MIMI-982049 format. One record per residue: x negated, y, z negated of N, C-alpha, C in turn; residue number from 0. Coordinates in steps of 0.1 Angstrom, whole numbers. Atoms other than C-alpha are relative to their C-alpha. Example, Ala and Ser with C-alpha at 12.3 -4.5 7.8 and 13.67 -1.06 7.14 Angstrom:
MIMI-982049
(site (-9 -12 0) (-123 -45 -78) (-9 12 0) 0);
(site (9 -11 0) (-137 -11 -71) (8 11 -8) 1);
END
This chain:
MIMI-982049
(site (-8 -12 0) (0 0 0) (-9 13 0) 0);
(site (9 -12 1) (-28 24 -9) (-7 3 13) 1);
(site (6 -1 -13) (-44 17 25) (8 8 10) 2);
(site (-9 -8 -8) (-13 31 42) (0 15 -4) 3);
(site (0 -14 5) (-15 62 21) (-13 7 3) 4);
(site (13 -6 -3) (-52 68 27) (-3 1 15) 5);
(site (3 0 -15) (-51 61 65) (2 14 6) 6);
(site (-1 -14 -6) (-38 96 75) (-11 9 -4) 7);
(site (11 -8 5) (-64 112 53) (-13 -3 7) 8);
(site (12 4 -6) (-92 92 67) (0 3 15) 9);
(site (-1 -4 -14) (-80 97 103) (-2 15 2) 10);
(site (2 -15 0) (-79 135 96) (-14 3 -1) 11);
(site (15 -3 2) (-115 135 84) (-8 -4 12) 12);
(site (7 5 -12) (-127 114 114) (3 10 11) 13);
(site (-3 -9 -11) (-108 137 138) (-7 13 -1) 14);
(site (7 -12 2) (-122 168 123) (-15 -1 3) 15);
(site (14 2 -2) (-158 155 123) (-3 -2 15) 16);
(site (2 2 -14) (-155 142 159) (2 12 9) 17);
(site (-3 -12 -8) (-139 174 172) (-12 10 -1) 18);
(site (11 -10 2) (-166 196 157) (-13 -5 6) 19);
(site (12 6 -7) (-193 172 169) (1 2 15) 20);
(site (-2 -2 -14) (-179 173 204) (-2 15 4) 21);
(site (2 -14 -4) (-178 211 204) (-15 4 -1) 22);
(site (14 -3 1) (-214 213 192) (-8 -6 12) 23);
(site (7 7 -11) (-226 188 218) (3 7 13) 24);
(site (-3 -7 -13) (-208 207 246) (-7 14 1) 25);
(site (6 -13 0) (-224 240 236) (-15 -1 1) 26);
(site (15 2 0) (-259 225 235) (-7 6 -12) 27);
(site (6 -5 13) (-267 235 199) (-12 -8 -4) 28);
(site (12 8 4) (-291 207 195) (3 -9 -12) 29);
(site (-1 10 10) (-298 181 169) (3 6 -14) 30);
(site (-2 -7 13) (-298 206 140) (15 2 -3) 31);
(site (-15 -2 1) (-261 215 146) (7 -12 -2) 32);
(site (-7 13 1) (-251 179 150) (-2 -5 -14) 33);
(site (3 5 13) (-268 170 117) (8 8 -11) 34);
(site (-8 -8 9) (-251 199 99) (15 -4 0) 35);
(site (-14 4 -1) (-217 188 112) (2 -14 -7) 36);
(site (-1 13 6) (-223 152 101) (-1 1 -15) 37);
(site (1 -2 15) (-234 163 66) (13 6 -5) 38);
(site (-12 -7 5) (-204 186 63) (12 -10 0) 39);
(site (-12 9 -1) (-179 159 74) (-2 -11 -10) 40);
(site (1 10 11) (-194 134 49) (2 6 -13) 41);
(site (-2 -7 12) (-193 160 22) (14 1 -5) 42);
(site (-15 -1 4) (-155 163 23) (5 -12 -8) 43);
(site (-5 11 8) (-147 128 12) (-8 -2 -13) 44);
(site (8 0 13) (-176 129 -14) (5 9 -10) 45);
(site (-6 -10 10) (-161 160 -29) (13 -5 -6) 46);
(site (-12 4 6) (-127 145 -32) (-2 -12 -10) 47);
(site (2 11 9) (-141 114 -49) (-6 6 -13) 48);
(site (6 -7 12) (-162 136 -73) (10 8 -8) 49);
(site (-10 -8 6) (-132 157 -80) (9 -9 -8) 50);
(site (-8 10 7) (-112 126 -91) (-7 -6 -12) 51);
(site (8 7 11) (-140 114 -114) (4 5 -14) 52);
(site (-2 -5 13) (-131 137 -142) (11 10 0) 53);
(site (-11 -8 1) (-96 151 -145) (5 2 -14) 54);
(site (-6 -2 13) (-84 167 -177) (12 9 2) 55);
(site (-13 -7 0) (-48 179 -182) (3 5 -14) 56);
(site (-5 -4 13) (-35 200 -210) (15 -1 -1) 57);
(site (-14 1 3) (-1 197 -226) (3 5 -14) 58);
(site (-5 -5 13) (19 212 -254) (10 -10 -6) 59);
(site (-8 10 6) (36 188 -278) (6 5 -13) 60);
(site (-6 -2 13) (59 189 -309) (-5 -11 -9) 61);
(site (5 11 8) (44 170 -338) (5 1 -15) 62);
(site (-4 0 14) (58 160 -372) (-12 -6 -8) 63);
(site (12 4 8) (32 156 -400) (5 -8 -12) 64);
(site (-3 8 12) (34 129 -426) (-13 -1 -8) 65);
(site (12 1 8) (10 132 -455) (-3 -14 -5) 66);
(site (3 13 5) (-8 101 -465) (-7 0 -13) 67);
(site (6 0 14) (-21 90 -499) (-15 2 0) 68);
(site (14 -1 -1) (-57 89 -487) (-5 14 4) 69);
(site (3 -14 -3) (-56 126 -478) (1 3 15) 70);
(site (-2 -2 -14) (-52 121 -441) (14 3 4) 71);
(site (-13 -3 -4) (-22 128 -420) (4 -10 12) 72);
(site (-5 8 -11) (-1 107 -396) (9 10 9) 73);
(site (-8 -9 -9) (13 127 -365) (9 -9 8) 74);
(site (-9 6 -9) (44 117 -347) (2 11 11) 75);
(site (0 -10 -11) (41 135 -313) (11 -3 10) 76);
(site (-10 1 -10) (69 142 -289) (-1 11 10) 77);
(site (0 -11 -10) (73 163 -257) (8 12 -5) 78);
(site (-8 -11 5) (99 184 -275) (7 -4 -13) 79);
(site (-6 3 13) (119 186 -307) (10 -11 0) 80);
(site (-11 9 0) (149 166 -297) (-2 -12 9) 81);
(site (3 11 -9) (132 141 -274) (-3 -13 -8) 82);
(site (2 13 7) (132 104 -284) (-13 -7 3) 83);
(site (13 6 -4) (100 95 -266) (-11 5 -10) 84);
(site (10 -5 10) (72 96 -292) (-12 -10 0) 85);
(site (12 8 3) (37 83 -300) (-6 4 -13) 86);
(site (5 -2 13) (18 81 -332) (-15 1 0) 87);
(site (14 -2 2) (-17 94 -342) (-3 0 -14) 88);
(site (4 -1 13) (-35 89 -374) (-13 8 -1) 89);
(site (12 -8 2) (-60 116 -385) (-6 -4 -13) 90);
(site (7 5 12) (-86 102 -408) (-9 11 -5) 91);
(site (9 -11 4) (-108 134 -409) (8 9 -10) 92);
(site (-6 -8 10) (-100 153 -441) (0 15 4) 93);
(site (1 -14 -5) (-112 186 -425) (11 3 10) 94);
(site (-10 -2 -10) (-89 182 -395) (14 0 -7) 95);
(site (-13 1 7) (-60 172 -418) (3 13 -7) 96);
(site (-2 -13 7) (-65 204 -438) (4 11 10) 97);
(site (-3 -10 -10) (-65 225 -406) (14 -2 5) 98);
(site (-14 3 -5) (-33 208 -394) (10 4 -10) 99);
(site (-9 -4 10) (-16 213 -427) (1 15 -2) 100);
(site (0 -14 2) (-27 249 -429) (8 7 11) 101);
(site (-7 -6 -12) (-12 257 -394) (14 -6 2) 102);
(site (-13 6 -2) (19 236 -399) (11 9 -6) 103);
(site (-12 -7 5) (54 250 -405) (8 -10 -8) 104);
(site (-7 9 9) (77 237 -432) (15 2 3) 105);
(site (-15 -1 -2) (114 229 -428) (6 -12 -9) 106);
(site (-7 9 9) (134 212 -456) (-10 -11 -6) 107);
(site (9 9 6) (103 197 -472) (-9 -8 9) 108);
(site (9 7 -10) (87 183 -440) (-8 10 8) 109);
(site (9 -9 -8) (58 197 -420) (1 -4 14) 110);
(site (0 3 -14) (58 201 -383) (-9 11 7) 111);
(site (7 -9 -8) (37 217 -356) (8 1 13) 112);
(site (-8 -2 -12) (58 232 -328) (-8 1 13) 113);
(site (9 -1 -12) (28 238 -304) (-13 -6 -3) 114);
(site (12 8 1) (2 211 -306) (-6 -1 14) 115);
(site (6 0 -13) (-21 216 -277) (-10 -12 1) 116);
(site (9 12 -2) (-38 184 -264) (-6 1 14) 117);
(site (6 2 -13) (-61 175 -236) (-1 -15 3) 118);
(site (0 14 -4) (-57 143 -217) (-10 -3 11) 119);
(site (10 3 -10) (-85 127 -197) (5 -11 9) 120);
(site (-4 10 -10) (-76 109 -165) (-10 -1 11) 121);
(site (9 2 -11) (-107 99 -146) (6 -11 9) 122);
(site (-5 9 -11) (-96 82 -113) (14 -5 -4) 123);
(site (-14 2 3) (-59 84 -124) (3 -11 -11) 124);
(site (-2 10 11) (-64 61 -154) (-1 8 -13) 125);
(site (-1 -7 12) (-54 75 -188) (-10 -6 -10) 126);
(site (10 6 9) (-84 70 -212) (0 6 -14) 127);
(site (2 -6 13) (-85 96 -240) (9 12 -2) 128);
(site (-9 -12 4) (-65 123 -258) (-8 7 -11) 129);
(site (7 -9 10) (-80 152 -278) (9 11 -4) 130);
(site (-8 -12 5) (-63 179 -300) (-9 12 2) 131);
(site (7 -13 -3) (-73 214 -289) (4 11 -10) 132);
(site (-5 -11 8) (-51 237 -310) (13 -4 -7) 133);
(site (-12 2 7) (-23 237 -335) (7 13 -3) 134);
(site (-7 -13 2) (2 266 -334) (-9 12 3) 135);
(site (9 -11 -4) (-24 288 -317) (-13 0 -6) 136);
(site (14 1 7) (-53 280 -341) (-8 -10 7) 137);
(site (9 10 -7) (-81 264 -321) (-7 -9 -10) 138);
(site (7 11 8) (-96 232 -334) (-13 -3 8) 139);
(site (13 2 -7) (-133 231 -325) (-4 -14 3) 140);
(site (5 13 -1) (-142 196 -332) (12 -10 -2) 141);
(site (-12 9 1) (-109 177 -326) (-4 -14 3) 142);
(site (3 14 -3) (-110 140 -327) (5 -5 13) 143);
(site (-4 5 -13) (-107 119 -296) (5 -14 -3) 144);
(site (-7 13 1) (-83 89 -295) (-1 -7 14) 145);
(site (-1 9 -12) (-87 61 -269) (15 -5 1) 146);
(site (-13 4 -2) (-55 49 -254) (4 -13 -8) 147);
(site (-3 12 8) (-58 16 -272) (3 3 -15) 148);
(site (-3 -4 14) (-57 34 -306) (13 8 -2) 149);
(site (-13 -8 1) (-24 52 -298) (11 -10 2) 150);
(site (-11 9 -1) (8 34 -305) (13 9 4) 151);
(site (-12 -7 -4) (42 44 -290) (1 1 15) 152);
(site (-4 -2 -14) (56 56 -257) (-10 11 6) 153);
(site (10 -9 -6) (28 73 -236) (5 4 14) 154);
(site (-5 -3 -14) (49 76 -204) (0 14 4) 155);
(site (-2 -14 -3) (55 113 -207) (-14 7 1) 156);
(site (13 -6 -1) (17 120 -209) (-6 -1 14) 157);
(site (6 2 -13) (11 109 -173) (2 13 8) 158);
(site (-2 -12 -8) (5 138 -149) (10 -2 12) 159);
END
């Protein structure tokens, strides 16, 4: 299936390179021009591959905070307040737990963060890691990184 999707793209690149090569050969530019065209035409697919190697996407989430007995916090993250899709993160770092608690809002005895900024890493369209960037506008410099295997719950809404 992916071959059918890539075929027009590959044909486009081949057509561009052959057209430019033909134009250079007709004008008599010589070997230097032909080499430049070949290098340029090969650089286009290499750029697209390198561009896919490291894709990071940001997203804002709603998170409920549950205080744990060991001093850490458990986060229940959702795309919005009333959404039923959710996943769970456990913050074991006491410093990060304090930052999250300091920037959290309180409602009827429970803590929540209405704007939890995360960064998702998708090298080659495969979801690998998640990192917390900010909580309610307060930047978190050394946010922890969770691998997908360490996250439980529904991750379908995190896909770009």
